[in-house]
N, C-alpha and C positions, 0 to 999 in steps of 0.2 A: 546953720541949717536954712534950707530954702522952704518957703511956704508955697505949697501947690494949691492952686485954686481950681476947683472943678465947678464949671458953670453948666447947668442943664437948661437947654432951651426947649420950649414946648414945640411940638411938631403936629401937623395936621395931615391925615391921610384922606385923600379924596378917591372914592370909588365911583366910576361912571359905568353905567350900563348902556350899551349901544346895540340896537338891532335884536333885542331879545325876543320880541313878539312877532316880528316880520317873518321869520323863518317858519314858524308854525302856521302862520296864515297862508304862506305860499304852498306849503305841503297840503294843507286842507283844501285849498283851491284846486290844486292838481288832482287830488283824489276825487273831488266833486266832478271835475271835467271828465275823468276816466269813467266814472260811474254813469254819467250822462251819455257818453258815446257808446258804452256797452249796452245801455238800455235802448238807445236808438236802433242799434244793429239787431238786438233781440226782437224788437217790435217789427222792424222791417223784414226780418227773416220769417216771422210768423205770418205776416201778410203775404209774403212770397209763397210760403207753403200752402196757404189757403187758396191763393190764385192757381197754383199748380194743381192742387187737388180738384178744384172746380173745373179746370180745363180737361183733366183726365176723365172726370165724370161726364162732362158734356160730350167728349169724344166717344166714350163707351156707349152713351145713349144713341149717338148718331150711328155708330156701327150696328147697334141692336136694331134700330129702325131700318137700316139698309138691309140687314140680314132678313128681317121679317118681310120686307118687300120682295126680296129675291126668292124667299121661300114661297111666298104667295104666287109669284110669277111661275115658278117651277111647278107648283101644284096645279095651277091653271093650265099650263102647257101639257102636263101629264093627263089631265082630265079630257083634253081635246083629242087625244090619240085613241 
């Protein structure tokens, strides 16, 4: 008979982690940039709306003033007749 020899050798498993935290950081940075750009446009739009409303109000007051002057001139011309 033959004698079989079984030899067991110890082995080591090495697990390496690579790039686990960088992906989340990049996603977080991208979300932050999107929020900042959206906030900028919302603020700029609000300023634009305010400027537009002020311009319309100013134009309406100017038209009112002109209409009052025209009405006074018409009333004055009617009184002279």
